[in-house]
N, C-alpha and C positions, 0 to 999 in steps of 0.2 A: 480144795484148790491148792496146787503146789505153791510153796512159799516163793520159789523163784519167779513164778508167773505173777504173783501179787507184787513182788518187788519191781518187776518190769512195768506192770500196770501203773504203780505209783509214780515211777520215774517218767512215764509218758503223760500222766494226767495233768501235771502242772504246765508242760509246754503246750498241750492241747487247749487248756483253759486260757493261757496267755495268747495263743493264736486266735481264739474266739474273741477275746477282749480287743485284740488288735483289729480284727475284721470289723467288729461292731463300732469301735471307736473311730477307725479311719473313715467309716461311711459318713460321719458327720461332715467330712471335708470332700466327699465324693464329687460334689458339684462345685467346681470353682466358679467364682462370679463370672457371668457372661459366657459360660460354657454352653456348647451345643453338641449334639451327636455328630460323629464323623460324616454319616450319611443321613441327615435329618429327613430328607424327602422319603427315603425308604422306611425310616422309622415311623413316619406319619402314615404311610400306606399300611404298615403292619398294625398300627393302632386301630385303624378303621376295620381291618380284617378281623382282628381279635374281638373287637366290640360287636361286630356283626355276628360273629359266631356265638358270642355270649347271649345277645338278645334273641337270636333264633332258637337257641337252646332253652331260654327262659319262657318264651311266649308262643312259639309255633304249636298248634295252629290257632291260638287265641288272639285277642286284641294285643297289638304291639304298643307298649309304653315306650317312653324315651329311654335311651341307654343309661343316662344318669338324670337326676332330678325327675324321677319317674312319677312321683305323686304331685299333682297340682293341688295346692291349698285354695287357690282362687285365681281368676283372671279378672281384673277390675280396671275401670277407666280412671284417668287422672289428667290434671293440667300441669304442665311443666313450664314454669315461668322464670325467665332469666332476670336476675337482679339488675336494676337500671345502671348501677355503677360499673358493671362488668363490661358493657359495650364500649367504655372509654378506657379500659385497662389494656395496655399493649401486650401484657403477658397472657391475658385471658380472651381477648377479642378475636376468637377464631371459631370456625365451624358453626355449630348450632348456637354457641354462646354469643355470636354476633347479633342474634335475632334474625327476623325475616326481612326480606327486601322491602316490604311495605311498612316497616317500622314496628310491627307487632313483635312482642317478646314471649308470647305464650304458644306452646305446642300442645296439641292433644296427644295423649299417650295411652297405651295399654300396658299393664303391669301384670306379670305372672309370678305369684309366690309359690314356692315348692319346697318339698323335702329333697335333699340333695342325693340321697342314696340311689343305687341303680335298681332298686326294687321299690314297690309301693309299701310304705312303712306307716306304722302307728305314730301319730304326732307326739306321743309320750316317749318315743325312742329318741335318744340323743342323735343329733344330726347337724351337718353344716348349715342347712337351710339355703335357699336360693331365691334370688330376685332377678327377673329379666324385665327391662324397660324398653319399649319401642315408641319412639317419637314419630309424629306424622307431619306432613307439610314441609319436609326438610328440602332445602334447595342447595345445589352445589355439586361438585364432582364427586362421584361415588366410587368405591373400591369394587373390584370384581370378586365374585364368590362362585366356585373356587378359583384358584389362580389361573386356570386355563379358560375361564369363561370369557366370552367376547364382550359382554355387557353386564352391568350390575344386576344382581338377582332381584333386588327391590330398589326402586328408583327414587322414592321420596320418603325414606325412613332412616332412622338412626337408632341402633341398638346399644344398650349398656347392660352388662352382666355383672352380678354381684353374688357374693356368699356372705354368710354371717360371721366371718372371721377375717383377720387382716393378712393371712398368709395361706397359700394353697397347700394341698397335700402332696404335690409333685413339683420337682424343681424344673424339669425340662421335659422334652418329648420322650427321651429314652426312659426317664424315671416313670412317666405316665404309662409307657408300654410295659415296663417291668411289673408295675402294680397289677395291671389287668391280665398279664400273663400268669401272675401268681393266682389271681382269682380263678382263672380258667383251669389251671392245673390243680387247684384246690376244690374241684367239684363244682365249678361255675358259681362260686360264692365268694364274696369279698370279706365275709366275717372271719375274724382271726381264730378259726377253729380247725383249720387244716394246716399241715406242715408247710406247704408253699407260702401261704399267707403269713403264718407265724414267722417263717424265716425272713420273708420280706420285711416284716415289722422290725425284727431284730437287727437286720443289716441296713435299715434305713431309719435310724432313730429320730432324725429331725422330722421326717415325714410322719412317723408315728406320734411324735410329740405334738405336731400341728393337728393331727387327727384327734388326739385325746383332748386337747385344749379347745379345738374348734367345734367339736361335736357337742352340742348343748341342747337343752330344752328351754323353751321360752314360755312365759305366761301368756303372751299374745304377740301377734305379728308386729304390732306397732312399737314394741320395745326393742326390736332387733336393730343393731348397728350394722350397716351393709358396707362391704368393701369390694372393690374390683379385684384386688390381690394381684392382678397382672397390669403391666404398664401400657401406656398409649402415647403417641405423639400428640402434641397440641400445637398445631400450626406448622410443624416441621420437625426434622430429626434432631434439632438442637434444643428442643423443649419436650421433655418426657414427664408424664404425670401418671398418677393413679387416681381413681375416682372413689368417692364415698357417698353414701346416702344415710343420714343420721336423723333420729327423731328430733323434730323442731322443739324449741324451748316451750316447756309446758306440756309436751306430749308424754303422758305417763300411762302405764297400764292400770286399770281399776282392779286388777286381779292380784291376789296375794300368793297364788300357787298355780302350778300347771293344772290343766284340766283333767277330767276323769274319763274322757271318751277318746276313741281313736282319732277323731276328726275335730278335736276341740279348737285347733287354730282357725279352721274354717268357721266353726260355729261362733267363736268370739269375734271374728272379723265381721260376720253378719250383723252382730249387735252394734259394733262400732260404726258400721256403714248403713244402719237401718235408717231409711229416709224419714221415718216418723220421730225417731229419738236420737239417732247417732249424730256425732259431730264430725265424723270423717277423720282422716289421718293426714298429718303434714310432715314431710321430710325435707331436710336441708341437703341439697346436692352440692358436693364440694370436690375440689381438686387438690392434690398434693404434689408439688413439684419435686423433681429429683435434684436435690441440692447437693448431695454428698455421693458422687458416683462410686467412691471407694467403699461405701457402706450400703449402697442401694443398687444391687445388681439388676440388670434387665432380664438376663436369661436364667435367673434362679428364683422362681416364684415361691420357694419355701421361705424366703426372707422378707419380713415386713419392713417397711420404711418407717423409722422412728419419727413420731410427730414432733419430737423436740428438735430434730434436725430439719424436718420439713413440715411445717404447720399446715393445717387444712385451710383452704380458702373457699368460702361459700360462694357459689355462682348462680344457684337457682333454688326455687322452692317447688316441691312436688306436692300438689294438693289432690289427695284421694278423697273426693267429695262423697257424701252419702248417696247410696245407690243399691239396687238389688243386683245380685250377680249369680243367682243359683238356678236359673232356668236350664233345662236340658240342652237347649240350643246354644247357650253360652258356654256350658261345659264342653260341648262338642267343639266349639270354636277354640276353646282353651287347649284341647288336646291336639288340634291340628295347626295352630299358629307356630311359626318357626322363628327362632332367634339365632343370631350369630354375631359376634363382635365385629365381623367384617361386613355386616349390613351397616355401612358407615361412610361418612364423608372422608375424603383423603386427609382432611385436617385432623381427624381423630384416628389415624391409622394405628391398629394394634401392633405392638412390638413384643419381642421375646418368644422363646420356644413354645411355651404353652399356647400362646395366641396363634402362632403359626400352625400348630397342630389343630387347634379348634377350627380354623378356617375350613379345611378340607374334611376333617373327621366329622364335625357337626353336620356339614353338608351331606356327606355320604350316609350317615346314620339316619338323618331326616328322610333321605330318599328311600331307605329301606323301610322305615316306619310307615311313611305315607303309602308306599306301594303295597305293603302287607295289609294295611287297613283299607285299601281301596280309595284313598284320598289323593288329591292333587295339591301341589304347592300353590300358594296364593299370596298376594301382597295385600294386607288389610288397609283400610282407609282411615281408621280412627273414628269413623262415623257409624259403625255398626250398632244396630239396636236389636235387642233380643226380648 
């Protein structure tokens, strides 16, 4: 190789490396607090189109799983009971936290535990994990789903969605689209094995950091600390909160290590909820107020809200009582039930770009999944018996 060429190459190498460092470093600040795409509605439509293409590529002509949170660990029943002190607290006394008109404070609930990946995964694989909670017997004005709907999709429910980490892997709708575009360009896989996915990881290091830290293995479902990671109104636009569901005092896992089978989270949950010997699981449902707007963005779900600035306030107890949940009919129900943070009272309206995207994207992908599987959308009652 000519010396002159080598000299030119060495001269170019340092500027190229500096440029790469600048690109990667600047991406930490790519999402300014409360930023949103210039045309967010188009971005949301594009997300739905990309995810539809991905699931059709993955599953056609087989059974269609969810586009994310594909693997169900379990769907179980629970009681969601509002703490007595909450109904007299002017900051908390809104929506379902007010209790029912008849004075009762307990709601029946269905809870779906999941692995968060967009494909069915082994429980021994690191993952964000997911929890969706649907309350029943909810009274009050409901939000439409999607935004063009003339009436609420579910009339007497309230959904809460969680992951096992306090921050999301995407900051806003554009970031969400960028990630799944990279997955599609990388051979319809989100694993960091293709150049598009690797490049996305390099140029979105805050997202990559959240994914590396948030993807975990757990010894059992009952030890997971659950976070909404996205914000919601509580009573109105002047009061913004995030939600959490944490193991109640005394709730510990009897296991010392992760399981040795692909479905050990389900197997261990069966033991905890065994009607003959299980004690069930209790979670504390809590809210975190947005006390420091300069540090706690609404439109950047990559950023967790520090508990030192905004402590958690317990508002309810979730009691997952002993039960059997492994009948084929209940698994079928679990596959077909739908969740959306916009299955909600107006008092709990979701806010932020990720939640605005979820409203229509989740609705669209549910329609695809149910249609492909020959199923229809339904509103559960909470009284189902299998």
